[in-house]
C-alpha positions as CSV (number, residue, x, y, z in Angstrom):
1,M,0.0,0.0,0.0
2,L,2.9,2.3,0.8
3,K,4.3,1.7,-2.8
4,E,1.0,2.4,-4.3
5,L,0.7,5.6,-2.5
6,A,4.2,6.6,-3.4
7,Q,3.4,6.3,-7.1
8,L,0.6,8.8,-6.7
9,V,2.3,11.5,-4.4
10,D,5.6,12.0,-2.7
11,V,5.7,10.6,0.8
12,D,8.0,10.5,3.8
13,Y,7.7,7.7,6.4
14,F,9.5,5.9,9.3
15,E,8.7,3.2,11.7
16,D,8.1,3.9,15.5
17,D,9.2,1.7,18.3
18,R,6.3,-0.6,17.8
19,G,7.0,-1.1,14.1
20,A,4.1,1.1,13.0
21,L,4.6,3.3,10.0
22,I,4.1,7.1,10.2
23,V,3.5,8.4,6.7
24,S,3.5,12.2,5.8
25,T,3.5,14.4,2.7
26,N,4.4,18.1,2.4
27,G,4.7,18.3,6.1
28,H,1.3,17.0,6.8
29,I,0.6,13.6,8.6
30,L,-1.4,11.1,6.5
31,V,-1.1,8.0,8.7
32,S,-0.1,7.8,12.4
33,G,-0.6,4.7,14.2
34,A,-4.4,3.8,14.1
35,K,-5.3,7.2,12.7
36,S,-5.5,8.5,9.2
37,H,-6.0,12.1,7.9
38,D,-8.0,12.3,4.7
39,L,-7.4,14.3,1.6
40,L,-10.6,16.0,0.0
41,M,-11.3,16.7,-3.5
42,R,-13.3,19.8,-4.3
43,R,-14.4,21.6,-7.4
44,T,-14.1,25.3,-8.0
45,D,-16.0,27.2,-10.9
46,V,-13.2,29.1,-13.2
47,M,-13.9,31.7,-15.8
48,E,-11.2,32.6,-18.2
49,Q,-10.5,36.0,-19.7
50,D,-12.2,34.9,-23.0
51,G,-15.4,34.0,-21.1
52,Y,-14.7,30.1,-21.1
53,Q,-16.1,28.5,-17.9
54,Y,-15.0,25.2,-16.4
55,S,-14.8,23.4,-13.1
56,K,-11.3,23.0,-11.7
57,V,-10.6,20.1,-9.4
58,E,-8.5,20.8,-6.3
59,V,-7.1,18.5,-3.5
60,S,-6.9,19.7,0.1
61,F,-6.1,18.4,3.5
62,A,-9.4,17.6,5.5
63,L,-7.9,18.6,8.8
64,T,-6.6,22.1,7.8
65,G,-8.5,22.9,4.6
66,S,-5.1,23.9,3.0
67,E,-4.5,23.1,-0.6
68,F,-2.4,19.9,-1.3
69,K,0.3,20.5,-3.9
70,P,2.4,17.3,-4.3
71,K,5.9,17.7,-5.6
72,H,6.0,14.4,-7.5
73,G,4.0,11.4,-8.5
74,E,1.2,10.7,-10.8
75,L,-1.1,13.4,-9.2
76,R,1.5,16.1,-9.7
77,A,1.9,15.0,-13.3
78,L,-1.8,15.3,-13.9
79,M,-1.9,18.8,-12.2
80,D,1.0,20.0,-14.4
81,I,-0.8,18.8,-17.5
82,R,-3.9,20.7,-16.4
83,D,-2.2,23.9,-15.1
84,I,0.8,24.3,-17.3
85,D,1.0,22.1,-20.4
86,V,-2.8,22.5,-21.7
87,P,-3.0,26.2,-20.8
88,K,0.2,26.8,-22.8
89,Y,-0.9,25.2,-25.9
90,E,-4.4,26.8,-25.5
91,E,-2.7,30.2,-25.4
92,Y,-0.8,29.3,-28.7
93,I,-4.1,28.3,-30.4
94,N,-6.0,31.3,-29.0
95,S,-3.3,33.7,-30.4
96,V,-3.8,32.1,-33.8
97,A,-7.6,32.7,-33.4
98,Q,-7.1,36.3,-32.4
99,S,-4.8,37.1,-35.2
100,L,-7.2,35.5,-37.7
101,I,-10.2,37.4,-36.3
102,T,-8.3,40.9,-36.2
103,E,-6.7,40.5,-39.6
104,V,-9.7,39.2,-41.5
105,N,-11.9,41.8,-40.0
106,K,-9.5,44.5,-40.9
107,V,-9.6,43.6,-44.6
108,H,-13.2,42.7,-44.6
109,Q,-14.3,46.0,-43.2
110,N,-12.7,47.9,-46.1
111,G,-14.6,45.8,-48.5
112,Y,-18.2,46.0,-50.0
113,S,-21.1,43.6,-49.8
114,L,-23.6,42.8,-52.7
115,S,-25.8,45.6,-51.2
116,G,-23.1,48.1,-51.3
117,L,-22.4,48.2,-47.6
118,T,-19.0,48.5,-46.0
119,F,-17.4,48.3,-42.6
120,I,-19.0,45.0,-41.9
121,E,-17.1,42.6,-39.7
122,F,-16.7,39.0,-40.9
123,F,-15.9,37.7,-37.3
124,D,-17.6,38.7,-34.0
125,S,-15.2,41.1,-32.4
126,D,-16.7,40.8,-28.9
127,P,-13.8,40.2,-26.5
128,S,-15.5,37.0,-25.3
129,K,-15.3,35.5,-28.7
130,F,-11.4,36.3,-29.2
131,S,-10.4,32.6,-28.7
132,A,-10.3,29.3,-30.6
133,A,-13.3,28.1,-28.5
134,G,-15.2,31.2,-28.9
135,I,-14.7,32.3,-32.6
136,Q,-17.9,33.0,-34.4
137,L,-19.1,34.7,-37.5
138,S,-20.4,38.3,-37.0
139,A,-24.1,38.8,-36.6
140,A,-24.4,40.5,-40.0
141,V,-22.8,37.5,-41.9
142,K,-24.9,35.1,-39.9
143,K,-28.1,36.9,-40.8
144,D,-27.3,37.2,-44.5
145,I,-24.4,35.7,-46.5
146,N,-24.9,38.7,-49.0
147,N,-23.3,40.8,-46.2
148,I,-19.9,39.2,-46.8
149,A,-17.8,41.9,-48.3
150,A,-16.1,40.2,-51.2
151,G,-15.6,43.3,-53.3
152,V,-13.0,46.0,-52.8
153,G,-15.0,49.0,-54.3
154,G,-13.4,51.5,-56.7
155,K,-10.0,53.1,-56.7
156,V,-8.5,53.8,-53.4
157,T,-7.8,57.6,-53.1
158,P,-6.1,59.6,-50.3
159,S,-7.9,62.7,-49.0
160,N,-6.3,65.4,-46.8
161,N,-8.6,68.5,-46.0
162,L,-8.8,71.3,-43.7
163,F,-12.3,71.9,-42.4
164,D,-13.7,74.8,-40.4
165,I,-15.9,73.9,-37.3
166,P,-17.5,76.4,-34.8
167,Q,-15.6,76.8,-31.5
168,L,-16.9,74.3,-29.0
169,T,-17.4,74.8,-25.3
170,P,-17.8,72.2,-22.6
171,D,-21.0,73.9,-21.4
172,P,-23.7,73.0,-21.6
173,P,-23.2,69.3,-21.9
174,G,-23.9,67.9,-25.2
175,N,-22.9,71.1,-27.0
176,V,-21.2,69.3,-30.1
177,Q,-20.7,70.0,-33.7
178,V,-21.4,67.4,-36.5
179,L,-19.4,67.4,-39.6
180,D,-21.1,65.6,-42.6
181,L,-18.3,64.6,-45.1
182,T,-20.8,63.5,-47.7
183,T,-21.8,67.3,-48.1
184,I,-18.2,67.8,-49.4
185,D,-18.0,64.6,-51.7
186,E,-20.6,61.9,-51.8
187,H,-17.8,59.2,-52.1
188,Y,-16.4,60.1,-48.6
189,R,-19.0,57.7,-47.3
190,Y,-16.6,54.9,-48.4
191,I,-13.9,55.8,-45.9
192,H,-11.4,53.0,-45.1
193,K,-11.8,52.8,-41.3
194,N,-8.2,52.2,-40.4
195,S,-6.9,55.2,-42.4
196,L,-8.9,57.9,-40.5
197,V,-6.5,60.5,-38.9
198,I,-7.9,63.7,-37.4
199,K,-5.7,66.5,-36.0
200,D,-6.2,70.0,-34.5
201,I,-4.5,73.2,-35.7
202,D,-1.3,72.4,-33.8
203,G,-1.0,68.8,-35.2
204,N,-2.3,67.1,-31.9
205,L,-4.0,63.8,-32.7
206,L,-7.6,63.6,-31.7
207,Q,-8.8,60.3,-30.4
208,E,-11.9,58.5,-31.4
209,G,-14.3,58.0,-28.7
210,K,-12.7,60.7,-26.5
211,D,-12.6,63.8,-28.9
212,Y,-15.0,62.7,-31.4
213,D,-17.3,59.9,-32.6
214,I,-17.8,58.9,-36.2
215,N,-20.6,56.9,-38.1
216,Y,-18.8,55.3,-41.0
217,F,-22.1,54.4,-42.7
218,T,-23.1,58.1,-42.9
219,A,-19.6,59.5,-42.8
220,Q,-20.7,62.0,-40.0
221,I,-18.1,63.1,-37.5
222,T,-19.4,64.4,-34.0
223,F,-16.9,66.5,-32.3
224,K,-16.8,66.6,-28.5
225,Y,-13.8,68.8,-27.6
226,S,-13.1,72.5,-27.1
227,A,-10.7,73.5,-29.8
228,T,-7.8,75.9,-28.8
229,N,-4.3,76.5,-30.3
230,A,-1.0,76.3,-28.6
231,F,-1.5,79.8,-27.1
232,G,-4.9,78.8,-25.6
233,E,-6.7,80.9,-28.3
234,A,-9.9,79.6,-29.8
235,S,-9.2,77.7,-33.0
236,N,-11.8,76.2,-35.5
237,Q,-9.6,74.5,-37.9
238,I,-8.9,70.7,-37.9
239,S,-7.2,68.5,-40.5
240,V,-8.9,65.2,-41.5
241,S,-7.1,62.7,-43.7
242,F,-8.3,59.3,-44.8
243,D,-8.4,56.8,-47.7
244,Y,-11.7,56.3,-49.6
245,S,-13.0,54.2,-52.5
246,Q,-13.6,56.7,-55.4
247,T,-16.4,54.9,-56.9
248,G,-17.8,52.7,-54.1
249,Y,-18.8,49.2,-54.8
250,G,-17.7,47.6,-58.0
251,G,-20.9,45.6,-58.4
252,P,-21.4,41.8,-58.7
253,G,-18.4,39.8,-59.8
254,D,-16.0,41.9,-57.8
255,G,-14.2,39.3,-55.5
256,D,-10.9,41.2,-55.1
257,N,-11.5,41.8,-51.3
258,A,-12.1,38.0,-50.9
259,L,-8.8,37.4,-52.7
260,A,-7.1,39.8,-50.4
261,I,-8.4,37.8,-47.3
262,S,-7.2,34.7,-48.7
263,Q,-3.8,36.2,-49.2
264,L,-3.4,36.7,-45.5
265,R,-2.1,33.1,-45.2
266,D,1.1,34.3,-46.9
267,K,1.4,37.4,-44.8
268,A,3.5,37.6,-41.6
269,L,1.1,38.1,-38.8
270,M,2.5,36.2,-35.9
271,Q,5.5,36.2,-33.6
272,S,6.8,39.8,-33.2
273,D,10.4,40.5,-33.1
274,V,12.1,43.2,-30.7
275,F,11.0,45.9,-33.1
276,G,7.3,44.8,-33.1
277,N,7.3,43.3,-36.6
278,S,5.6,40.1,-37.3
279,T,7.9,37.4,-38.6
280,Q,5.7,34.3,-39.1
281,T,2.6,33.5,-41.1
282,I,-0.3,31.7,-39.3
283,N,0.7,28.4,-41.0
284,Q,4.4,28.7,-40.0
285,F,3.4,29.6,-36.4
286,Y,0.9,26.6,-36.2
287,S,3.6,24.2,-37.7
288,G,6.0,25.5,-35.2
289,M,3.6,24.8,-32.4
290,L,3.0,21.2,-33.5
291,G,6.8,20.8,-33.8
292,R,7.3,22.1,-30.3
293,L,4.7,19.8,-29.0
294,G,6.5,16.8,-30.8
295,V,9.9,17.9,-29.2
296,E,8.4,18.0,-25.7
297,R,6.8,14.5,-26.2
298,N,10.0,13.0,-27.3
299,E,11.9,14.6,-24.4
300,A,9.2,13.4,-21.9
301,E,9.5,9.8,-23.4
302,A,13.3,9.8,-23.1
303,G,13.1,11.1,-19.6
304,L,10.6,8.4,-18.8
305,D,12.9,5.7,-20.2
306,T,15.7,6.9,-18.0
307,R,13.7,7.1,-14.9
308,T,12.1,3.7,-15.5
309,F,15.6,2.2,-15.9
310,A,16.7,4.0,-12.6
311,L,13.6,2.8,-10.9
312,Q,14.1,-0.9,-11.9
313,Q,17.6,-0.7,-10.5
314,L,16.4,0.6,-7.2
315,L,13.6,-2.0,-7.1
316,E,16.2,-4.7,-7.5
317,Q,18.3,-3.3,-4.7
318,Q,15.1,-3.3,-2.6
319,Q,14.3,-6.8,-3.5
320,Q,17.8,-7.9,-2.3
321,I,17.2,-6.5,1.1
322,M,13.4,-7.3,1.5
323,G,13.1,-10.3,-0.8
324,V,13.8,-14.2,-0.2
325,N,16.5,-16.0,-1.9
326,I,15.1,-19.6,-2.5
327,D,18.6,-21.2,-3.0
328,E,20.0,-19.7,0.1
329,E,16.9,-20.8,2.1
330,M,17.1,-24.4,0.7
331,A,20.9,-24.6,1.7
332,N,20.0,-23.5,5.2
333,M,17.1,-26.0,5.4
334,I,19.6,-28.8,4.4
335,R,22.2,-27.4,6.9
336,Y,19.7,-27.3,9.7
337,E,18.4,-30.8,8.9
338,H,21.9,-32.3,8.9
339,T,22.6,-30.4,12.2
340,Y,19.4,-31.9,13.6
341,V,20.3,-35.5,12.5
342,A,23.8,-35.2,14.1
343,S,22.4,-33.8,17.3
344,A,19.9,-36.7,17.4
345,R,22.5,-39.3,17.0
346,Y,24.8,-37.6,19.6
347,L,21.9,-37.8,22.1
348,S,21.1,-41.4,21.1
349,T,24.7,-42.4,21.8
350,I,24.7,-40.7,25.1
351,N,21.5,-42.3,26.0
352,S,22.9,-45.9,25.1
353,M,26.0,-45.1,27.2
354,L,23.9,-44.3,30.2
355,D,21.9,-47.4,29.9
356,T,25.0,-49.5,29.7
357,L,26.5,-47.8,32.8
358,L,23.3,-48.2,35.0
359,N,23.1,-52.0,34.1
360,M,26.6,-52.7,35.1
């Protein structure tokens, strides 16, 4: 039983004066005399950052309630697989899913659907869906496959303009100014989302969501800041630059954006270097992950063979001390038998001599 327990967890033991075993692990007594101290299994609900929920099993000491963390044994191996190995490769796979979602959406949003709409996401960009387990198509694509933006629209043209907007004051709340770009050029409604840059008169970059909001479908910009120049004087000029498709949607048969999405497989999107530049394609990163898994598997197998051989040697040494040598025991039995026979003959001779002496 002690050998079986030692295979599961690391144990220390010694015999007391009466020959009873005292067994402990991690400084906690498991068996002492006629008493035993239980280990309890409990489940804890865990939620990952991506929203994935599962039940985690933990082992604790019944007497103190503290968590049991074995240093060796099968139980430690299972815990390492659960807490280290599996999460590590989940992270690898999740990074592939996150890169795929981000890059495909980036290209897809600049394309046009059959109905001429743009800025449609292909994958759901909700943070809870940014994982291999949670990746999903966007609601628009689920609703209607005609919302897949396969076309790239017309010629991509840069725009850089200065616009006059009335001076804004923080009071009263909601005192904002809306700039409708379509009143300047109807094609400005085809802005490429990731190209929009807005600066004030001093060249300070305005932040979307903080200084302004934009509706890409209507090409309307709502400003929320009080514009002043470097001297604190009121300023009503801003610069707005962006790329836009000059002719909008190219019509049925335009599949250039779908082609651009397919070309992402040959683009370096993973494994950034010290300068922040991606160095691997998704396929290269995934192949590297599988190769890393194979190397770790081979290392584990080689380590197991080495430890199995060492264990076998220790078991043989143990058997030499604890086991019974049949040949040696048979030789002892023959020796003891001959000793018994010799002693019997000696006593028989003595008895015969006494009888002779008494009869004289």
